[in-house]
Every structure is written in structure tokens, then in C-alpha cells.
C-alpha positions in Angstrom: 19.8 33.0 -5.9 23.5 32.9 -5.3 23.5 29.2 -4.3 24.6 26.8 -6.9 23.6 23.3 -6.3 25.6 20.4 -7.8 25.3 16.6 -7.9 26.4 15.2 -4.7 25.2 18.1 -2.5 22.9 17.5 0.4 19.6 19.4 1.2 18.0 19.1 4.6 14.4 19.9 5.0 14.0 23.1 7.2 12.8 22.2 10.7 9.5 24.2 10.0 8.8 22.2 6.6 5.5 20.3 7.3 5.2 18.4 4.0 4.6 14.8 4.8 6.8 13.7 1.8 9.7 15.7 3.0 9.5 16.8 6.6 12.8 16.0 8.5 14.4 14.3 5.3 17.8 14.8 3.8 18.0 14.8 0.1 21.1 13.8 -2.0 21.1 15.9 -5.2 21.7 13.5 -8.1 21.1 16.1 -10.9 20.3 19.9 -11.0 20.0 21.7 -14.4 17.9 24.1 -16.3 15.5 21.4 -16.9 14.8 20.5 -13.4 16.3 18.4 -10.5 16.3 14.8 -9.3 17.3 13.6 -5.8 17.1 10.7 -3.3 16.1 10.9 0.3 18.9 9.3 2.3 17.1 9.0 5.7 13.7 7.4 5.1 13.9 3.6 5.9 11.2 1.2 4.7 10.3 -2.5 5.6 11.1 -3.5 2.1 14.3 -5.4 1.0 15.6 -5.8 -2.5 14.6 -9.5 -2.6 11.0 -8.2 -2.4 11.5 -5.8 -5.2 13.4 -8.0 -7.5 12.4 -11.5 -6.6 13.5 -13.0 -10.0 17.0 -11.5 -10.0 19.5 -14.3 -9.8 21.4 -12.6 -7.0 19.4 -9.8 -5.7 16.3 -11.9 -5.5 18.0 -13.8 -2.7 19.3 -10.9 -0.7 17.4 -9.2 2.2 19.2 -6.0 1.9 17.4 -2.9 3.0 15.8 -0.4 0.5 15.3 3.2 1.5 12.4 5.4 0.2 14.1 7.8 -2.3 11.1 9.9 -2.7 7.4 10.0 -3.7 7.9 9.6 -7.4 8.0 6.2 -9.4 8.2 3.4 -6.7 8.6 0.8 -9.4 12.2 1.6 -10.0 15.4 0.8 -8.0 18.1 3.4 -7.8 21.4 2.9 -5.9 24.4 4.9 -5.0 27.7 3.6 -4.1 31.5 4.3 -3.6 32.9 1.3 -5.3 33.0 2.1 -9.2 35.8 -0.6 -9.6 33.3 -3.3 -8.4 30.1 -1.8 -9.9 30.8 -0.4 -13.3 28.7 1.7 -15.5 27.6 4.3 -13.0 27.8 8.0 -13.1 30.0 10.0 -10.7 27.9 12.5 -8.7 31.2 13.9 -6.9 34.6 12.5 -6.2 33.9 9.0 -4.5 30.2 8.9 -4.8 28.6 7.1 -7.8 24.9 6.5 -8.8 23.7 3.5 -10.7 25.7 0.9 -12.6 25.6 -2.8 -13.6 22.8 -4.3 -11.4 24.5 -7.8 -11.7 27.7 -6.5 -10.4 25.8 -4.7 -7.6 24.2 -8.1 -6.7 27.6 -9.9 -6.8 29.2 -7.3 -4.6 26.5 -7.2 -2.1 26.6 -11.0 -1.8 30.5 -11.0 -1.5 30.4 -8.4 1.3 27.6 -10.1 3.1 29.5 -13.5 3.1 32.6 -11.8 4.3 30.8 -10.1 7.1 32.0 -6.7 5.7 30.3 -3.4 5.5 29.1 -1.9 2.2 29.3 1.5 0.9 25.9 1.0 -1.2 22.6 2.4 -0.5 19.3 1.2 -2.4 16.3 3.3 -3.1 12.8 3.0 -4.4 11.3 6.1 -5.6 12.8 9.5 -6.1 12.2 13.2 -5.6 11.9 15.3 -8.7 11.2 18.9 -9.6 10.4 20.8 -12.8 12.5 23.6 -14.1 12.9 26.3 -11.3 10.8 24.4 -8.8 13.7 23.4 -6.5 15.3 26.9 -6.8 11.9 28.4 -5.7 11.8 26.1 -2.7 15.3 27.1 -1.7 14.3 30.8 -1.9 11.4 30.2 0.3 13.6 28.6 2.8 12.2 25.0 2.6 15.6 23.6 2.3 19.0 23.9 4.0 22.1 23.2 1.8 24.8 21.1 3.4 28.2 19.8 2.1 27.8 16.0 1.4 29.4 13.7 3.8 29.7 10.1 3.1 28.9 9.0 6.7 25.6 10.6 6.3 24.8 8.5 3.2 26.2 5.3 4.4 27.2 5.2 8.0 24.9 6.9 10.4 21.7 5.5 11.4 18.8 6.9 9.2 17.0 8.4 12.1 20.0 10.5 13.2 21.0 11.9 9.7 18.6 14.8 9.6 19.7 16.2 12.9 23.4 15.8 12.2 23.0 17.5 8.7 21.0 20.5 10.1 23.3 20.9 13.1 26.3 20.9 10.8 24.7 23.3 8.5 23.8 25.7 11.3 27.4 25.5 12.9 28.8 26.6 9.4 26.6 29.6 9.3 25.9 32.3 11.6 22.4 32.8 10.4 19.7 30.1 11.2 17.4 30.3 8.1 13.9 31.4 8.7 11.0 29.1 8.5 9.7 28.3 5.1 7.2 30.8 3.6 5.1 31.0 0.6 6.6 32.5 -2.5 4.9 35.9 -3.5 
């Protein structure tokens, strides 16, 4: 396939994808290599807050900050993306202006300070992730299960989760003359 995915890219589930784990989702690609791929669903809210996941953490244990469902794998681990590497050190840059992970204590202090100030935050927390073995995501792209899109920060931080999939799919279709066919089984 000619498409070259990179960290920070987005993939929208094709409108015909009926997988209950991924239907109408938008994935942020965090890693894509010969060994496989790792991503986070950016538009699947939960009823869980970070204080429920980390009740014993000195700062996060007192914050009712929403957590998204990042995918069907490993719901015991917290992941986060942000745009404040100067405030949350130790993360890895996915693309310019977008970071994953970092110091959890600094994350907690940043969220608390922003909440006290009544300011917005460019942080998203996730439980679980989406993972693919070697070649698996590429095969899903070949069968039309995913629609590639250029990552926009507002789709990660700003837009209501229920609106993100439609916005990404619409933008991807506008950027291309070809609407991808519905997903099909690989031969």
C-alpha cells in the first residue's frame, strides 16, 4: 500500500465498518512500525473519571476529570496525550505540538491548576488502547476498514466526542474525489 502512516495521524472507521469495538471511531496513531501499531480512540467517552482509576494518587485521586475509552486492550493502564510538554515533562512527541505520556505527577498538578483557574486543558486521558500485530493494520487499510485523515488538534481536544467521527470522515471525503468502498474481506 502506498499510504505511509505516522504517529499523530488519524484514522476514521469506514461508515460500513460494523465492528462493535471500532464502529464510528476515530483513532490517533501513536506508533506504527514493522512490529505492529498502537493507537487511541479519541471519540469514545466513558462514565469513568481519573479519580476512580487512581484513587490513591495524591492529586489525580481528587480530580473528576473524564477518561475516554482508548481501545479494547488493557483497561488497567492510563494513557494520556497533551500539548504542554513544558508543563508535563517526559512524554514522547507524536507530531509537532502533540505528545503522549509524561510525568503523571506533573499531569495531576497541571490539571488541578487549570481547573482552579477555570481554564481549558489540552489533555485527554484514556483507559485501554487499540493494538495491531505486524501487518494487521495495513491489511485493514487495504480492505477499506479505515479512512486516513490529517490530524487536527480540535478533533482531539476541542470537538464534542460525538461529533468527531462525522467531522473527520467529512474532511477526508472533501480532500479526496474518491469515497472509499465499504470494507471487504481480504482474499
